[in-house]
N, C-alpha and C positions, 0 to 999 in steps of 0.2 A: 544364849551362847555360853558354854561351859568355860570356866576359867582354869580348869585342871589341865595340866600338860601331860602329854603322852610320855611314858618312861621307857617302855620296851620297844624302842624304835631304833633301827640301825640303818645308816646310809649305805645303799648298795651302789657299788661302782659299776658303770656301764662297760660292756665289752667294746663298744664303739665310743671313742672319746669325742669331746667337743671339737678338737682339732681335725678329726676325721670327717665330721659332718661339715665343718667349714670348708675343708679341702674339696669335698664332694660338690659343694655349691660353686666353688671356683671363681666366681665373678664378683663376689661381694665380701665385705667384712661385717660381721654381725654387730648390732647395736640396738639400743632402744631409743627412739625419738620420743621424748616425754613432753607432749603438748600440754601447757598449762595456761590458764587465763579465765576470765570471768565467764559466767553463763552468757551465751549469745555473742561471745567474742569471735567465734568462727573456728574453734578448735576442731570440731568434727568435720566441718566442711573442708577445711584446708587439709586435714589429715587424710580424708578420702581422696582429695585431689592429688596429694603426694603419692598415695598408694597406687592410684591409677597410672601416674607417670612411671613409677617403679615397675609395675606389672607390664606396661607397654614396652619397657626396655629389657624385660626378661629377668628382673630381679625377684627374689623370694622374700615376701613380707607377710605380715599379718597385723590387722588393725584391731585393737581393743578399745571399744567405745564405752564411755561412762554409763550411758543409759542402758546399753545392751547388757553390760556386765551385771547391772542391778536387776535384770530380769532373771538371772540364774545364779551365778557364783555368789553374788552379794545381795541376794533378795531379802536376806534376814536383817540387813542394816538400814538404819534411817539416816537422817542428816544432822544428828547431834555431832558435836565436836569429836567425841570419842569414837563414834561410828565412822566419821569421815577419816579419822586416823587409821582405823581398821580396814576401811575400804582401800585406801592407798597401800597399806602394808600387803594386803592380799594381791593386789595388782602388781606390786613390785616383785613379789615372789613368782607370779605367773610370767611376767616379762623376763625374769631371769632364766626360767626354763626355756622360753622361746628363743632367747639369745643363745642359750646352750645348744639349741637345735640348729643354730647357724642362720637364723632369720634376722631380717631387719624388722623390728617391732615398733609399731606406732601406737601410742596410747593417748587418748583424748579424754582427760579428766580435769576438772577444775583444780584439784589438789591444792587447796588454798594455803597450806602451811609449809613454810620453808623447811622446817625440821623434818617433816615427812618426806619431802622431795629429796632432801639430803640423805635420809636413811635409805631410800631406794637407790640413790647414786652409789652408796657404800656397798650395796649388794652386788654391784657389777665391777668388772675389772676396769682398769684405766682405759679411758676413751670409749667405753661401751655404753655410756649414758650421755645422751645429748639432750639438754634441756632446751625446749623450744617455747619461748614466751610469746604468746599471741597477745600483743600489747594493744588492746582496744579499750579506750576510755569508757568508764561506767556510763556516761551520758549516751555514748553511741550504742552500747549494749542495750540500754533501756529503750532507746529509740527503735532498735531492731526488734527486740523482745519477741522472737519468732514463736515461742511457746506461751506467751502471755504470763510468764512467771514473775517478772518484775512488777507488773500491775497488781498481781495477787499479793506479792510480798509487801508492796507499799500499802495495800489495803489491810494488811495484817492477817491475810488468809493463809500465808505460808510463813512458818517460823524458821529461824536459823538459815536464812537465805544469804549466800555469799554476796558481799558488796552492799547489803542493806542492813541486816542485823547480825551478820557473821563476817568476820574479817577475811580479807584476801591479802596475803603477804606476797607481793610481787617479787620475782627473782631479782637478785642483785648482780648476778654475773652469768646470765644464760648464754649458752653457746650460740644460740640463734635468737634474734629478736625480730618479730614480724609485725609490721604496722598495717593492720587491715583497714584502718580509717583512710589511708592514702594509697593503698595498693589493692589490685584486684585479687581474687582467689587464685587465678592462674599465675600472676606475678609472685604471690606469696609461696605457692607450691614450687615454682621454678627456683626461687631463692633457696629453699630448703634442699632441693635436689642438687643444686649447684654446690651448696656447702658439703654435701655428702661426697660429691665427685672430687672437689678440691682437696678434701681431707682424707682421701684414700678409702672410703667406704664402698665406693662403686668402681 
């Protein structure tokens, strides 16, 4: 990955403004719902459930999933701390473009570092970044271990694994906290959609 920055680049203003795209949608206020939590916490599952609820109600959304993005946009990145930072930086920029298009964007990434999540928040206007903390204890995530990743990490087969030999910095003031250890997927999804409705996004 080149460290050289492009110099002959000029930002082009669109003839159709963000406000026009938002007005066209009419029934929603754009924002990014930034799901963060340990591997196996339920981020992707709950984000998918939320998107299904939004779609059924006629809202316009798009889900960016951590694994899916690493198949394409971020396939050149590994799981070192530096590449984790770059992974989130890129997704932050993509989510900003989708919000500019007037969408409700859902992102399901571990995004373990508070500073990185704060940097993404700063890319967005006030109230356009909603941090959703999928607060699932490490022991519960390990018990679920749907991909068998924790077992491999414990055995030393996977390095830089969040929660094992790489840190996870939990949010200190997330807009939404979801307790998957004591709530069903449906209950968690409904909690998030209720927040959107109560706070004027829907």
